[in-house]
NUSE-928503 format. One line per field, with one value per atom (N, C-alpha, C): x, y, z. Coordinates in Angstrom, 3 decimals, always signed. Example, Ala and Ser with C-alpha at 12.3 -4.5 7.8 and 13.67 -1.06 7.14 Angstrom:
REM residues 2
east = [+13.190,+12.300,+13.200,+12.850,+13.670,+12.900]
north = [-5.690,-4.500,-3.300,-2.250,-1.060,+0.030]
up = [+7.800,+7.800,+7.800,+7.080,+7.140,+7.870]
This chain:
REM residues 91
east = [-18.764,-17.313,-16.703,-17.327,-16.812,-16.837,-17.869,-17.976,-16.880,-16.576,-15.530,-14.168,-13.865,-12.578,-12.497,-13.608,-13.620,-13.364,-13.972,-13.743,-12.297,-11.736,-10.345,-9.406,-9.666,-8.835,-8.943,-10.139,-10.308,-9.534,-9.480,-8.748,-7.241,-6.758,-5.320,-4.810,-5.625,-5.188,-5.614,-6.169,-6.570,-7.496,-8.499,-9.399,-10.122,-10.488,-11.282,-10.452,-9.137,-8.261,-7.754,-7.869,-7.437,-6.361,-5.800,-4.781,-3.405,-2.698,-1.428,-0.364,-0.247,+0.794,+0.538,-0.707,-1.020,-0.669,-0.950,-0.631,+0.885,+1.629,+3.084,+3.644,+3.171,+3.685,+3.316,+2.127,+1.721,+2.580,+2.924,+3.797,+5.187,+5.695,+7.000,+6.939,+5.862,+5.693,+5.655,+4.903,+4.808,+6.136,+6.907,+8.218,+9.161,+9.148,+9.979,+9.497,+8.192,+7.628,+8.096,+8.072,+8.522,+10.009,+10.817,+12.242,+12.446,+11.678,+11.778,+11.338,+10.299,+9.838,+10.884,+11.536,+12.609,+13.772,+14.100,+15.141,+14.767,+13.523,+13.089,+13.150,+12.800,+12.875,+14.324,+15.240,+16.652,+17.175,+16.741,+17.119,+16.567,+15.355,+14.748,+15.561,+15.960,+16.777,+18.122,+18.722,+19.994,+19.847,+18.781,+18.550,+18.343,+17.658,+17.454,+18.782,+19.652,+20.969,+21.772,+21.725,+22.441,+21.859,+20.532,+19.911,+20.338,+20.380,+20.781,+22.247,+23.085,+24.508,+24.817,+24.088,+24.334,+23.369,+22.683,+21.776,+20.726,+20.182,+19.136,+17.800,+16.824,+15.493,+14.600,+14.247,+13.380,+11.972,+11.223,+9.872,+8.869,+7.633,+6.567,+6.351,+6.539,+6.326,+7.300,+8.520,+9.490,+9.008,+8.527,+8.030,+6.752,+5.898,+4.674,+4.978,+5.994,+6.368,+6.913,+7.593,+8.068,+6.925,+5.915,+4.734,+4.001,+3.847,+3.182,+3.946,+5.264,+6.088,+5.922,+5.890,+5.666,+4.287,+3.279,+1.934,+1.881,+2.575,+2.593,+3.294,+4.387,+5.096,+4.222,+3.570,+2.696,+1.518,+1.047,-0.060,+0.398,+1.636,+2.134,+2.395,+2.870,+3.253,+2.081,+0.910,-0.195,-0.677,-0.591,-0.992,-0.049,+1.242,+2.212,+1.956,+1.673,+1.412,+0.177,-0.868,-2.065,-1.796,-0.984,-0.660,+0.200,+1.092,+1.894,+0.990,+0.000,-0.952,-1.702,-2.093,-2.800,-1.880,-0.628,+0.341,+0.539,+0.578,+0.773,-0.422,-1.590,-2.762,-2.547,-1.792,-1.547,-0.479,+0.324,+1.423,+0.948]
north = [+2.403,+2.443,+2.079,+1.170,+0.779,+1.924,+2.738,+3.899,+4.909,+5.086,+6.023,+5.559,+4.286,+3.782,+3.850,+3.636,+3.737,+5.179,+6.127,+7.541,+7.947,+7.439,+7.745,+7.166,+5.933,+5.313,+6.105,+6.550,+7.355,+8.662,+9.242,+10.494,+10.267,+9.207,+8.944,+8.570,+7.910,+7.458,+8.399,+9.536,+10.560,+10.000,+9.284,+8.620,+9.606,+10.758,+11.700,+12.864,+12.755,+13.810,+13.397,+14.283,+13.985,+14.938,+15.764,+16.718,+16.073,+16.027,+15.303,+15.871,+17.188,+17.788,+17.548,+17.532,+17.272,+15.833,+14.908,+13.508,+13.325,+13.988,+13.887,+14.452,+15.618,+16.201,+15.343,+14.752,+13.863,+12.599,+12.090,+10.917,+11.234,+12.399,+12.813,+12.948,+13.564,+13.701,+12.344,+11.399,+10.070,+9.323,+9.533,+8.891,+9.420,+10.731,+11.314,+10.845,+10.742,+10.239,+8.809,+7.967,+6.582,+6.528,+7.360,+7.397,+7.820,+8.797,+9.230,+8.118,+7.405,+6.300,+5.188,+4.910,+3.909,+4.378,+5.682,+6.231,+6.051,+6.355,+6.186,+4.730,+3.814,+2.397,+1.967,+2.427,+2.094,+2.700,+3.905,+4.525,+3.725,+3.202,+2.372,+1.089,+0.465,-0.756,-0.434,+0.681,+1.097,+1.312,+1.978,+2.203,+0.881,-0.060,-1.375,-2.099,-2.015,-2.658,-2.021,-0.706,-0.025,-0.431,-0.518,-0.930,-2.336,-3.239,-4.618,-4.675,-3.900,-3.917,-3.445,-2.463,-1.931,-2.480,-3.560,-4.250,-3.312,-2.456,-1.534,-2.042,-2.114,-2.571,-1.349,-1.088,+0.065,-0.164,+0.919,+0.802,+0.412,+0.299,-0.142,+0.825,+2.106,+3.121,+2.920,+2.505,+2.261,+1.137,+0.056,-1.053,-0.672,+0.089,+0.557,+1.472,+2.309,+3.187,+2.377,+1.272,+0.411,-0.228,-0.677,-1.263,-0.207,+0.974,+2.065,+2.444,+2.483,+2.811,+1.763,+0.496,-0.549,-0.439,-0.110,+0.063,+1.230,+2.300,+3.451,+3.093,+2.357,+1.942,+1.015,+0.071,-0.869,-0.134,+0.933,+1.701,+2.601,+3.029,+3.939,+3.211,+1.995,+1.268,+1.048,+0.583,+0.431,+1.756,+2.821,+4.126,+4.538,+4.338,+4.675,+3.835,+2.555,+1.699,+2.160,+2.583,+3.081,+4.392,+5.265,+6.532,+6.280,+5.301,+4.963,+4.453,+3.633,+3.176,+4.353,+5.294,+6.472,+7.315,+7.438,+8.205,+7.566,+6.247,+5.561,+5.741,+6.015,+6.294,+7.567,+8.522,+9.780,+9.657,+8.647,+8.496,+8.073]
up = [+14.380,+14.445,+13.095,+12.370,+11.067,+10.068,+10.145,+9.253,+9.552,+10.836,+11.228,+10.724,+10.871,+10.387,+8.869,+8.197,+6.738,+6.292,+6.978,+6.655,+6.944,+8.031,+8.359,+7.308,+6.867,+5.836,+4.532,+4.176,+2.964,+3.061,+4.251,+4.439,+4.358,+4.995,+4.993,+3.607,+2.801,+1.482,+0.367,+0.719,-0.253,-1.326,-0.903,-1.845,-2.759,-2.246,-3.031,-3.580,-3.527,-4.030,-5.402,-6.356,-7.720,-8.230,-7.371,-7.799,-7.693,-8.814,-8.905,-7.961,-7.891,-7.050,-5.571,-5.165,-3.765,-3.397,-4.289,-4.028,-3.932,-4.800,-4.765,-3.464,-3.047,-1.811,-0.594,-0.606,+0.488,+0.498,-0.671,-0.765,-0.225,-0.544,-0.021,+1.498,+2.003,+3.450,+4.136,+3.574,+4.189,+4.127,+3.065,+2.971,+4.040,+4.239,+5.295,+6.664,+6.828,+8.083,+8.355,+7.342,+7.514,+7.864,+7.223,+7.563,+9.020,+9.474,+10.861,+11.816,+11.460,+12.305,+12.362,+11.264,+11.258,+12.130,+12.041,+12.912,+14.381,+14.731,+16.120,+16.556,+15.652,+15.990,+16.228,+15.370,+15.568,+16.871,+17.191,+18.462,+19.643,+19.493,+20.538,+20.730,+19.636,+19.724,+20.369,+19.984,+20.578,+22.080,+22.487,+23.917,+24.647,+24.004,+24.622,+24.822,+23.848,+23.961,+25.093,+25.174,+26.264,+27.618,+27.707,+28.966,+29.359,+28.398,+28.683,+29.089,+28.390,+28.674,+30.094,+30.579,+31.912,+32.962,+32.645,+33.574,+34.173,+33.332,+33.762,+33.253,+34.136,+33.741,+33.507,+32.239,+31.974,+32.510,+32.651,+33.193,+32.102,+32.498,+31.606,+30.449,+30.692,+29.655,+28.488,+28.776,+27.716,+26.795,+27.376,+26.565,+25.817,+26.458,+25.824,+24.640,+24.776,+23.668,+22.487,+22.752,+21.673,+20.911,+21.632,+20.983,+20.169,+20.734,+20.020,+18.753,+18.848,+17.680,+16.584,+16.934,+15.935,+15.297,+16.095,+15.544,+14.556,+14.863,+13.960,+12.654,+12.730,+11.519,+10.689,+11.349,+10.635,+9.991,+10.610,+10.031,+8.890,+8.906,+7.874,+6.561,+6.626,+5.410,+4.460,+4.888,+3.930,+3.342,+4.119,+3.596,+2.470,+2.676,+1.623,+0.379,+0.555,-0.605,-1.372,-0.670,-1.348,-2.078,-1.487,-2.137,-3.368,-3.313,-4.496,-5.615,-5.272,-6.288,-6.896,-6.066,-6.561,-7.436,-7.059,-7.842,-9.212,-9.255,-10.536,-11.471,-10.929,-11.773,-12.587,-12.026,-12.705,-13.788,-13.730,-14.694,-16.052]
């Protein structure tokens, strides 16, 4: 399992890619992805406030989706930081 996670991390951070334009386009894609994830998180918070205001108790899937969304955001940030480090190598 450790080898699989290491290979996945190498793929997400473009460890073996040395083409400058590909790294830049991947960095732009990840930045847009992070903005979309932040939008979804803000929408989740907004929905939670509306649920609380109208005394509605959401089901388990709603809470599970919030946890999943936080995990995705937490996983995206280190990948972006590694890609930025790789981009700076080209500068």
